[in-house]
C-alpha positions as semicolon CSV with decimal commas, in nm:
position;residue;x (nm);y (nm);z (nm)
1;X;-8,573;-2,433;-14,659
2;X;-8,757;-2,660;-14,430
3;X;-8,995;-2,946;-14,524
4;X;-9,288;-2,700;-14,458
5;X;-9,167;-2,494;-14,752
6;X;-9,207;-2,770;-14,990
7;X;-9,548;-2,834;-14,947
8;X;-9,808;-2,744;-15,236
9;X;-9,855;-2,378;-15,173
10;X;-10,253;-2,421;-15,131
11;X;-10,186;-2,706;-14,872
12;X;-9,995;-2,491;-14,632
13;X;-10,165;-2,353;-14,317
14;X;-10,024;-2,301;-13,971
15;X;-10,186;-2,622;-13,877
16;X;-9,969;-2,813;-14,121
17;X;-9,651;-2,703;-13,926
18;X;-9,817;-2,734;-13,594
19;X;-9,905;-3,097;-13,663
20;X;-9,531;-3,174;-13,691
21;X;-9,415;-3,029;-13,354
22;X;-9,322;-3,269;-13,061
23;X;-9,576;-3,117;-12,823
24;X;-9,911;-2,979;-12,925
25;X;-9,969;-2,572;-12,839
26;X;-10,253;-2,513;-12,648
27;X;-10,512;-2,274;-12,805
28;X;-10,769;-2,051;-12,682
29;X;-10,592;-2,041;-12,339
30;X;-10,624;-1,732;-12,092
31;X;-10,241;-1,782;-12,049
32;X;-9,959;-1,632;-12,270
33;X;-9,744;-1,929;-12,193
34;X;-9,844;-2,123;-12,509
35;X;-9,748;-1,832;-12,728
36;X;-9,422;-1,795;-12,521
37;X;-9,352;-2,170;-12,628
38;X;-9,417;-2,069;-13,005
39;X;-9,138;-1,808;-12,982
40;X;-8,892;-2,063;-12,879
41;X;-8,896;-2,156;-13,265
42;X;-8,763;-1,809;-13,344
43;X;-8,451;-1,899;-13,113
44;X;-8,391;-2,222;-13,280
45;X;-8,471;-2,160;-13,664
46;X;-8,162;-2,055;-13,837
47;X;-8,139;-1,778;-14,104
48;X;-8,139;-1,968;-14,422
49;X;-7,921;-1,715;-14,645
50;X;-7,610;-1,821;-14,428
51;X;-7,673;-2,184;-14,439
52;X;-7,657;-2,181;-14,829
53;X;-7,287;-2,097;-14,752
54;X;-7,216;-2,370;-14,517
55;X;-7,272;-2,155;-14,216
56;X;-7,493;-2,408;-14,034
57;X;-7,437;-2,284;-13,701
58;X;-7,522;-1,927;-13,788
59;X;-7,746;-1,679;-13,637
60;X;-8,128;-1,767;-13,554
61;X;-8,419;-1,541;-13,658
62;X;-8,448;-1,421;-13,288
63;X;-8,068;-1,341;-13,286
64;X;-8,133;-1,122;-13,580
65;X;-8,456;-0,949;-13,436
66;X;-8,264;-0,887;-13,101
67;X;-7,990;-0,693;-13,246
68;X;-8,223;-0,490;-13,472
69;X;-8,402;-0,404;-13,159
70;X;-8,105;-0,262;-13,016
71;X;-7,995;-0,076;-13,307
72;X;-8,343;0,097;-13,330
73;X;-8,263;0,259;-12,964
74;X;-7,949;0,399;-13,112
75;X;-8,121;0,567;-13,405
76;X;-7,894;0,899;-13,482
77;X;-8,055;1,218;-13,330
78;X;-8,169;1,369;-13,663
79;X;-8,401;1,039;-13,704
80;X;-8,471;0,988;-13,328
81;X;-8,618;1,336;-13,312
82;X;-8,881;1,235;-13,583
83;X;-8,929;0,878;-13,469
84;X;-9,128;0,680;-13,213
85;X;-8,831;0,484;-13,087
86;X;-9,021;0,251;-12,845
87;X;-9,270;0,159;-13,141
88;X;-8,966;0,110;-13,368
89;X;-8,819;-0,127;-13,103
90;X;-9,139;-0,329;-13,064
91;X;-9,180;-0,342;-13,450
92;X;-8,797;-0,514;-13,492
93;X;-8,910;-0,777;-13,230
94;X;-9,238;-0,837;-13,412
95;X;-9,177;-0,817;-13,774
96;X;-9,038;-1,162;-13,835
97;X;-9,239;-1,346;-13,576
98;X;-9,454;-1,505;-13,834
99;X;-9,127;-1,710;-13,937
100;X;-9,179;-1,905;-13,598
101;X;-9,412;-2,146;-13,821
102;X;-9,326;-2,014;-14,196
103;X;-8,958;-2,064;-14,150
104;X;-8,705;-1,829;-14,317
105;X;-8,783;-1,806;-14,688
106;X;-8,533;-1,623;-14,875
107;X;-8,537;-1,432;-15,205
108;X;-8,359;-1,703;-15,386
109;X;-8,615;-1,955;-15,280
110;X;-8,819;-2,028;-15,612
111;X;-9,043;-2,290;-15,462
112;X;-9,241;-2,016;-15,237
113;X;-9,311;-1,710;-15,445
114;X;-9,342;-1,356;-15,269
115;X;-9,692;-1,346;-15,290
116;X;-9,729;-1,707;-15,125
117;X;-9,465;-1,619;-14,855
118;X;-9,673;-1,315;-14,777
119;X;-9,982;-1,531;-14,726
120;X;-9,833;-1,776;-14,501
121;X;-9,706;-1,504;-14,275
122;X;-10,017;-1,328;-14,244
123;X;-10,216;-1,666;-14,186
124;X;-9,952;-1,721;-13,911
125;X;-10,009;-1,380;-13,754
126;X;-10,383;-1,425;-13,757
127;X;-10,353;-1,772;-13,579
128;X;-10,117;-1,583;-13,324
129;X;-10,394;-1,332;-13,265
130;X;-10,697;-1,532;-13,280
131;X;-10,591;-1,877;-13,145
132;X;-10,286;-1,797;-12,895
133;X;-10,355;-1,455;-12,764
134;X;-10,723;-1,376;-12,816
135;X;-10,814;-1,494;-12,465
136;X;-10,507;-1,357;-12,289
137;X;-10,586;-1,071;-12,067
138;X;-10,441;-0,751;-12,202
139;X;-10,092;-0,635;-12,091
140;X;-9,865;-0,380;-12,246
141;X;-9,909;-0,579;-12,590
142;X;-10,211;-0,762;-12,687
143;X;-10,242;-0,996;-12,992
144;X;-10,447;-0,750;-13,184
145;X;-10,152;-0,485;-13,139
146;X;-9,876;-0,760;-13,229
147;X;-10,093;-0,809;-13,561
148;X;-10,140;-0,449;-13,652
149;X;-9,760;-0,363;-13,567
150;X;-9,667;-0,667;-13,815
151;X;-9,906;-0,516;-14,082
152;X;-9,760;-0,170;-14,040
153;X;-9,401;-0,330;-14,116
154;X;-9,547;-0,512;-14,417
155;X;-9,722;-0,203;-14,547
156;X;-9,418;-0,004;-14,497
157;X;-9,591;0,346;-14,529
158;X;-9,492;0,512;-14,181
159;X;-9,149;0,650;-14,113
160;X;-9,101;0,398;-13,827
161;X;-9,175;0,107;-14,074
162;X;-8,930;0,252;-14,317
163;X;-8,656;0,293;-14,052
164;X;-8,720;-0,082;-13,902
165;X;-8,687;-0,198;-14,293
166;X;-8,364;-0,006;-14,324
167;X;-8,239;-0,139;-14,008
168;X;-8,326;-0,502;-14,111
169;X;-8,099;-0,460;-14,437
170;X;-7,828;-0,291;-14,217
171;X;-7,823;-0,558;-13,955
172;X;-7,774;-0,802;-14,259
173;X;-7,475;-0,603;-14,381
174;X;-7,315;-0,609;-14,031
175;X;-7,356;-0,994;-13,990
176;X;-7,223;-1,045;-14,365
177;X;-6,905;-0,860;-14,269
178;X;-6,869;-1,026;-13,918
179;X;-6,911;-1,383;-14,095
180;X;-6,665;-1,298;-14,363
181;X;-6,405;-1,199;-14,105
182;X;-6,464;-1,515;-13,901
183;X;-6,476;-1,754;-14,176
184;X;-6,293;-1,602;-14,483
185;X;-6,596;-1,652;-14,698
186;X;-6,692;-1,419;-14,966
187;X;-7,049;-1,311;-14,908
188;X;-7,077;-1,036;-15,143
189;X;-7,403;-1,177;-15,253
190;X;-7,588;-0,996;-14,972
191;X;-7,413;-0,655;-15,021
192;X;-7,674;-0,536;-15,272
193;X;-7,908;-0,468;-14,994
194;X;-7,710;-0,155;-14,936
195;X;-7,850;-0,013;-15,232
196;X;-8,203;-0,052;-15,096
197;X;-8,166;0,131;-14,785
198;X;-8,383;0,434;-14,815
199;X;-8,308;0,688;-14,510
200;X;-7,982;0,895;-14,522
201;X;-7,861;0,809;-14,168
202;X;-7,892;0,451;-14,218
203;X;-7,716;0,483;-14,559
204;X;-7,453;0,630;-14,373
205;X;-7,411;0,349;-14,139
206;X;-7,427;0,079;-14,421
207;X;-7,134;0,280;-14,602
208;X;-6,930;0,286;-14,281
209;X;-6,979;-0,098;-14,253
210;X;-6,902;-0,157;-14,619
211;X;-6,584;0,057;-14,590
212;X;-6,477;-0,188;-14,314
213;X;-6,545;-0,481;-14,538
214;X;-6,338;-0,338;-14,818
215;X;-6,054;-0,281;-14,586
216;X;-6,071;-0,636;-14,458
217;X;-6,051;-0,797;-14,794
218;X;-5,787;-0,557;-14,897
219;X;-5,554;-0,659;-14,593
220;X;-5,632;-1,036;-14,690
221;X;-5,508;-0,964;-15,052
222;X;-5,204;-0,772;-14,906
223;X;-5,114;-1,056;-14,656
224;X;-5,129;-1,345;-14,937
225;X;-4,938;-1,142;-15,188
């Protein structure tokens, strides 16, 4: 957990993190460039779950969202026919955007309760909408649209949001198996997310990946015996 996660809960604001950055981010600009600079933090902030297992050069938040976005484009036909796929791809690229300032707070982090994490993420998305993108001329994606898509994901009521939530968990399973293969570490702590996947099509993908994992560990046991 970064130092921003150890602040007293009531003290955390986007500005407390912004004040620690090497260069200030220009606010109320008519250019999207300050927002683009903020997004760089998603490229450099590592996913904390892996770091707890000593994988310090593991994936970044942006790495995770990129593969999620690609996965949404390959939804099985039975799902794709019911989904707005471009909207799902957009949601995959937005859902963790608040972590650019909040950082990656994992469920095992007892210093920041779930409700406080949600408050920080909402405050960050409000900051992006109101301070970074409010005066930027509308393109294909406005600040208010980014904020709306983020909230749709958080509310998790639409089929698109449910699919992207499932993809989030499925991508974690993929990465778990890939790190186990590469480093020989038992990362089974993360396998429980498979039970929280809701849609049958994504459950089928998850089962296939867990089958790969089972075969990998079986081969490791056989080769060492």
